[in-house]
N, C-alpha and C positions, 0 to 999 in steps of 0.2 A: 480548493478544498483539500487536496493532498498535502500541500505545504503546511496548512493549518494543523492537520492531524499529525503530521511529522513533527512539527514544533512541539506539540503537546507531549508526544511520546519521548522526544529527545529531552524535554524538561524532566522526565521521569527516569532518565538514564538508559533508555532503550535505543540501541543503534538502529537508525532508520534511514532508508534511502528512498527518494522519490524518483520514479521513472516517469517523466512527463511525456516522453515519446519513445517508441521502440526503435531507437537508433543504435545500430550495431556496436561500433567501437566504444562510444561513451557509455553505453549501457553495460557492456562487458566489463569496463573498468570499474564501474560502481558495484557490480555483482561480485567482482573479485575481492571486495572488502568483506563479504559474507555478513551483511547486516542481519539483525534479528528480524526486522520487519521491512518489507518492500511495499511501498505505496505506488501502485500503478495507476496512472491517469489515462492510460490507453493500452489496455492489456489484450493484445492480439494472441491467437493461439501460438504464433511463433515466439512472441515475447514470453509467454508462460513456459514454453518448452526450453527457452534459453535460461530462464530463471531456474528451472528444474535441473539443468545440466551444470550451471556455474555456481549456484548457491542453493543447493537442495534443502538445507535446513532453515532457510528463511521462510517466514510466513508472509503471505501476499494479501494485501488489502486492495481490492480492485474498485477504486472510487468511480471509475468510468461507468460501472453498471448501476450505481445508485444515485447518480445526479439526475434531477428532474427539474421541472419548471413549476415554481410556486409550491405552496404548502396547503393542501386541502384540509388537513387535520394535523394538529401538532402532535397527536399520538403516533403519527407515522414517522416522526423524526427519529433518526438514530442518534442517541445521546452518546457523548464520548465514553461514558462508563460502560455502555453496551459494547463499544469497540474493544475496550480493555478486557472486558469479560470474555468476548469471543476469542481474542488473541491468547488469553490465558488457558482457555479450554481446548484450543486447536492443537 
């Protein structure tokens, strides 16, 4: 999910990094690039604190909190335009 969102944002010229796991050194290297958007697939409190220290201007999309099983109602889906709107207003 995170890579798909990142690809769509990159297509629009948004500097985006995907943090698949909260691994110290690789994560620090990615954050040093100061991306506009960080997509966290596993956002622990420690991960969020590190993002705040190393790339405080980046916006975080925590896809780990929105992944579920199945779709009970298509109205519950987050459309890509909603993600863009949320990033613009944050």
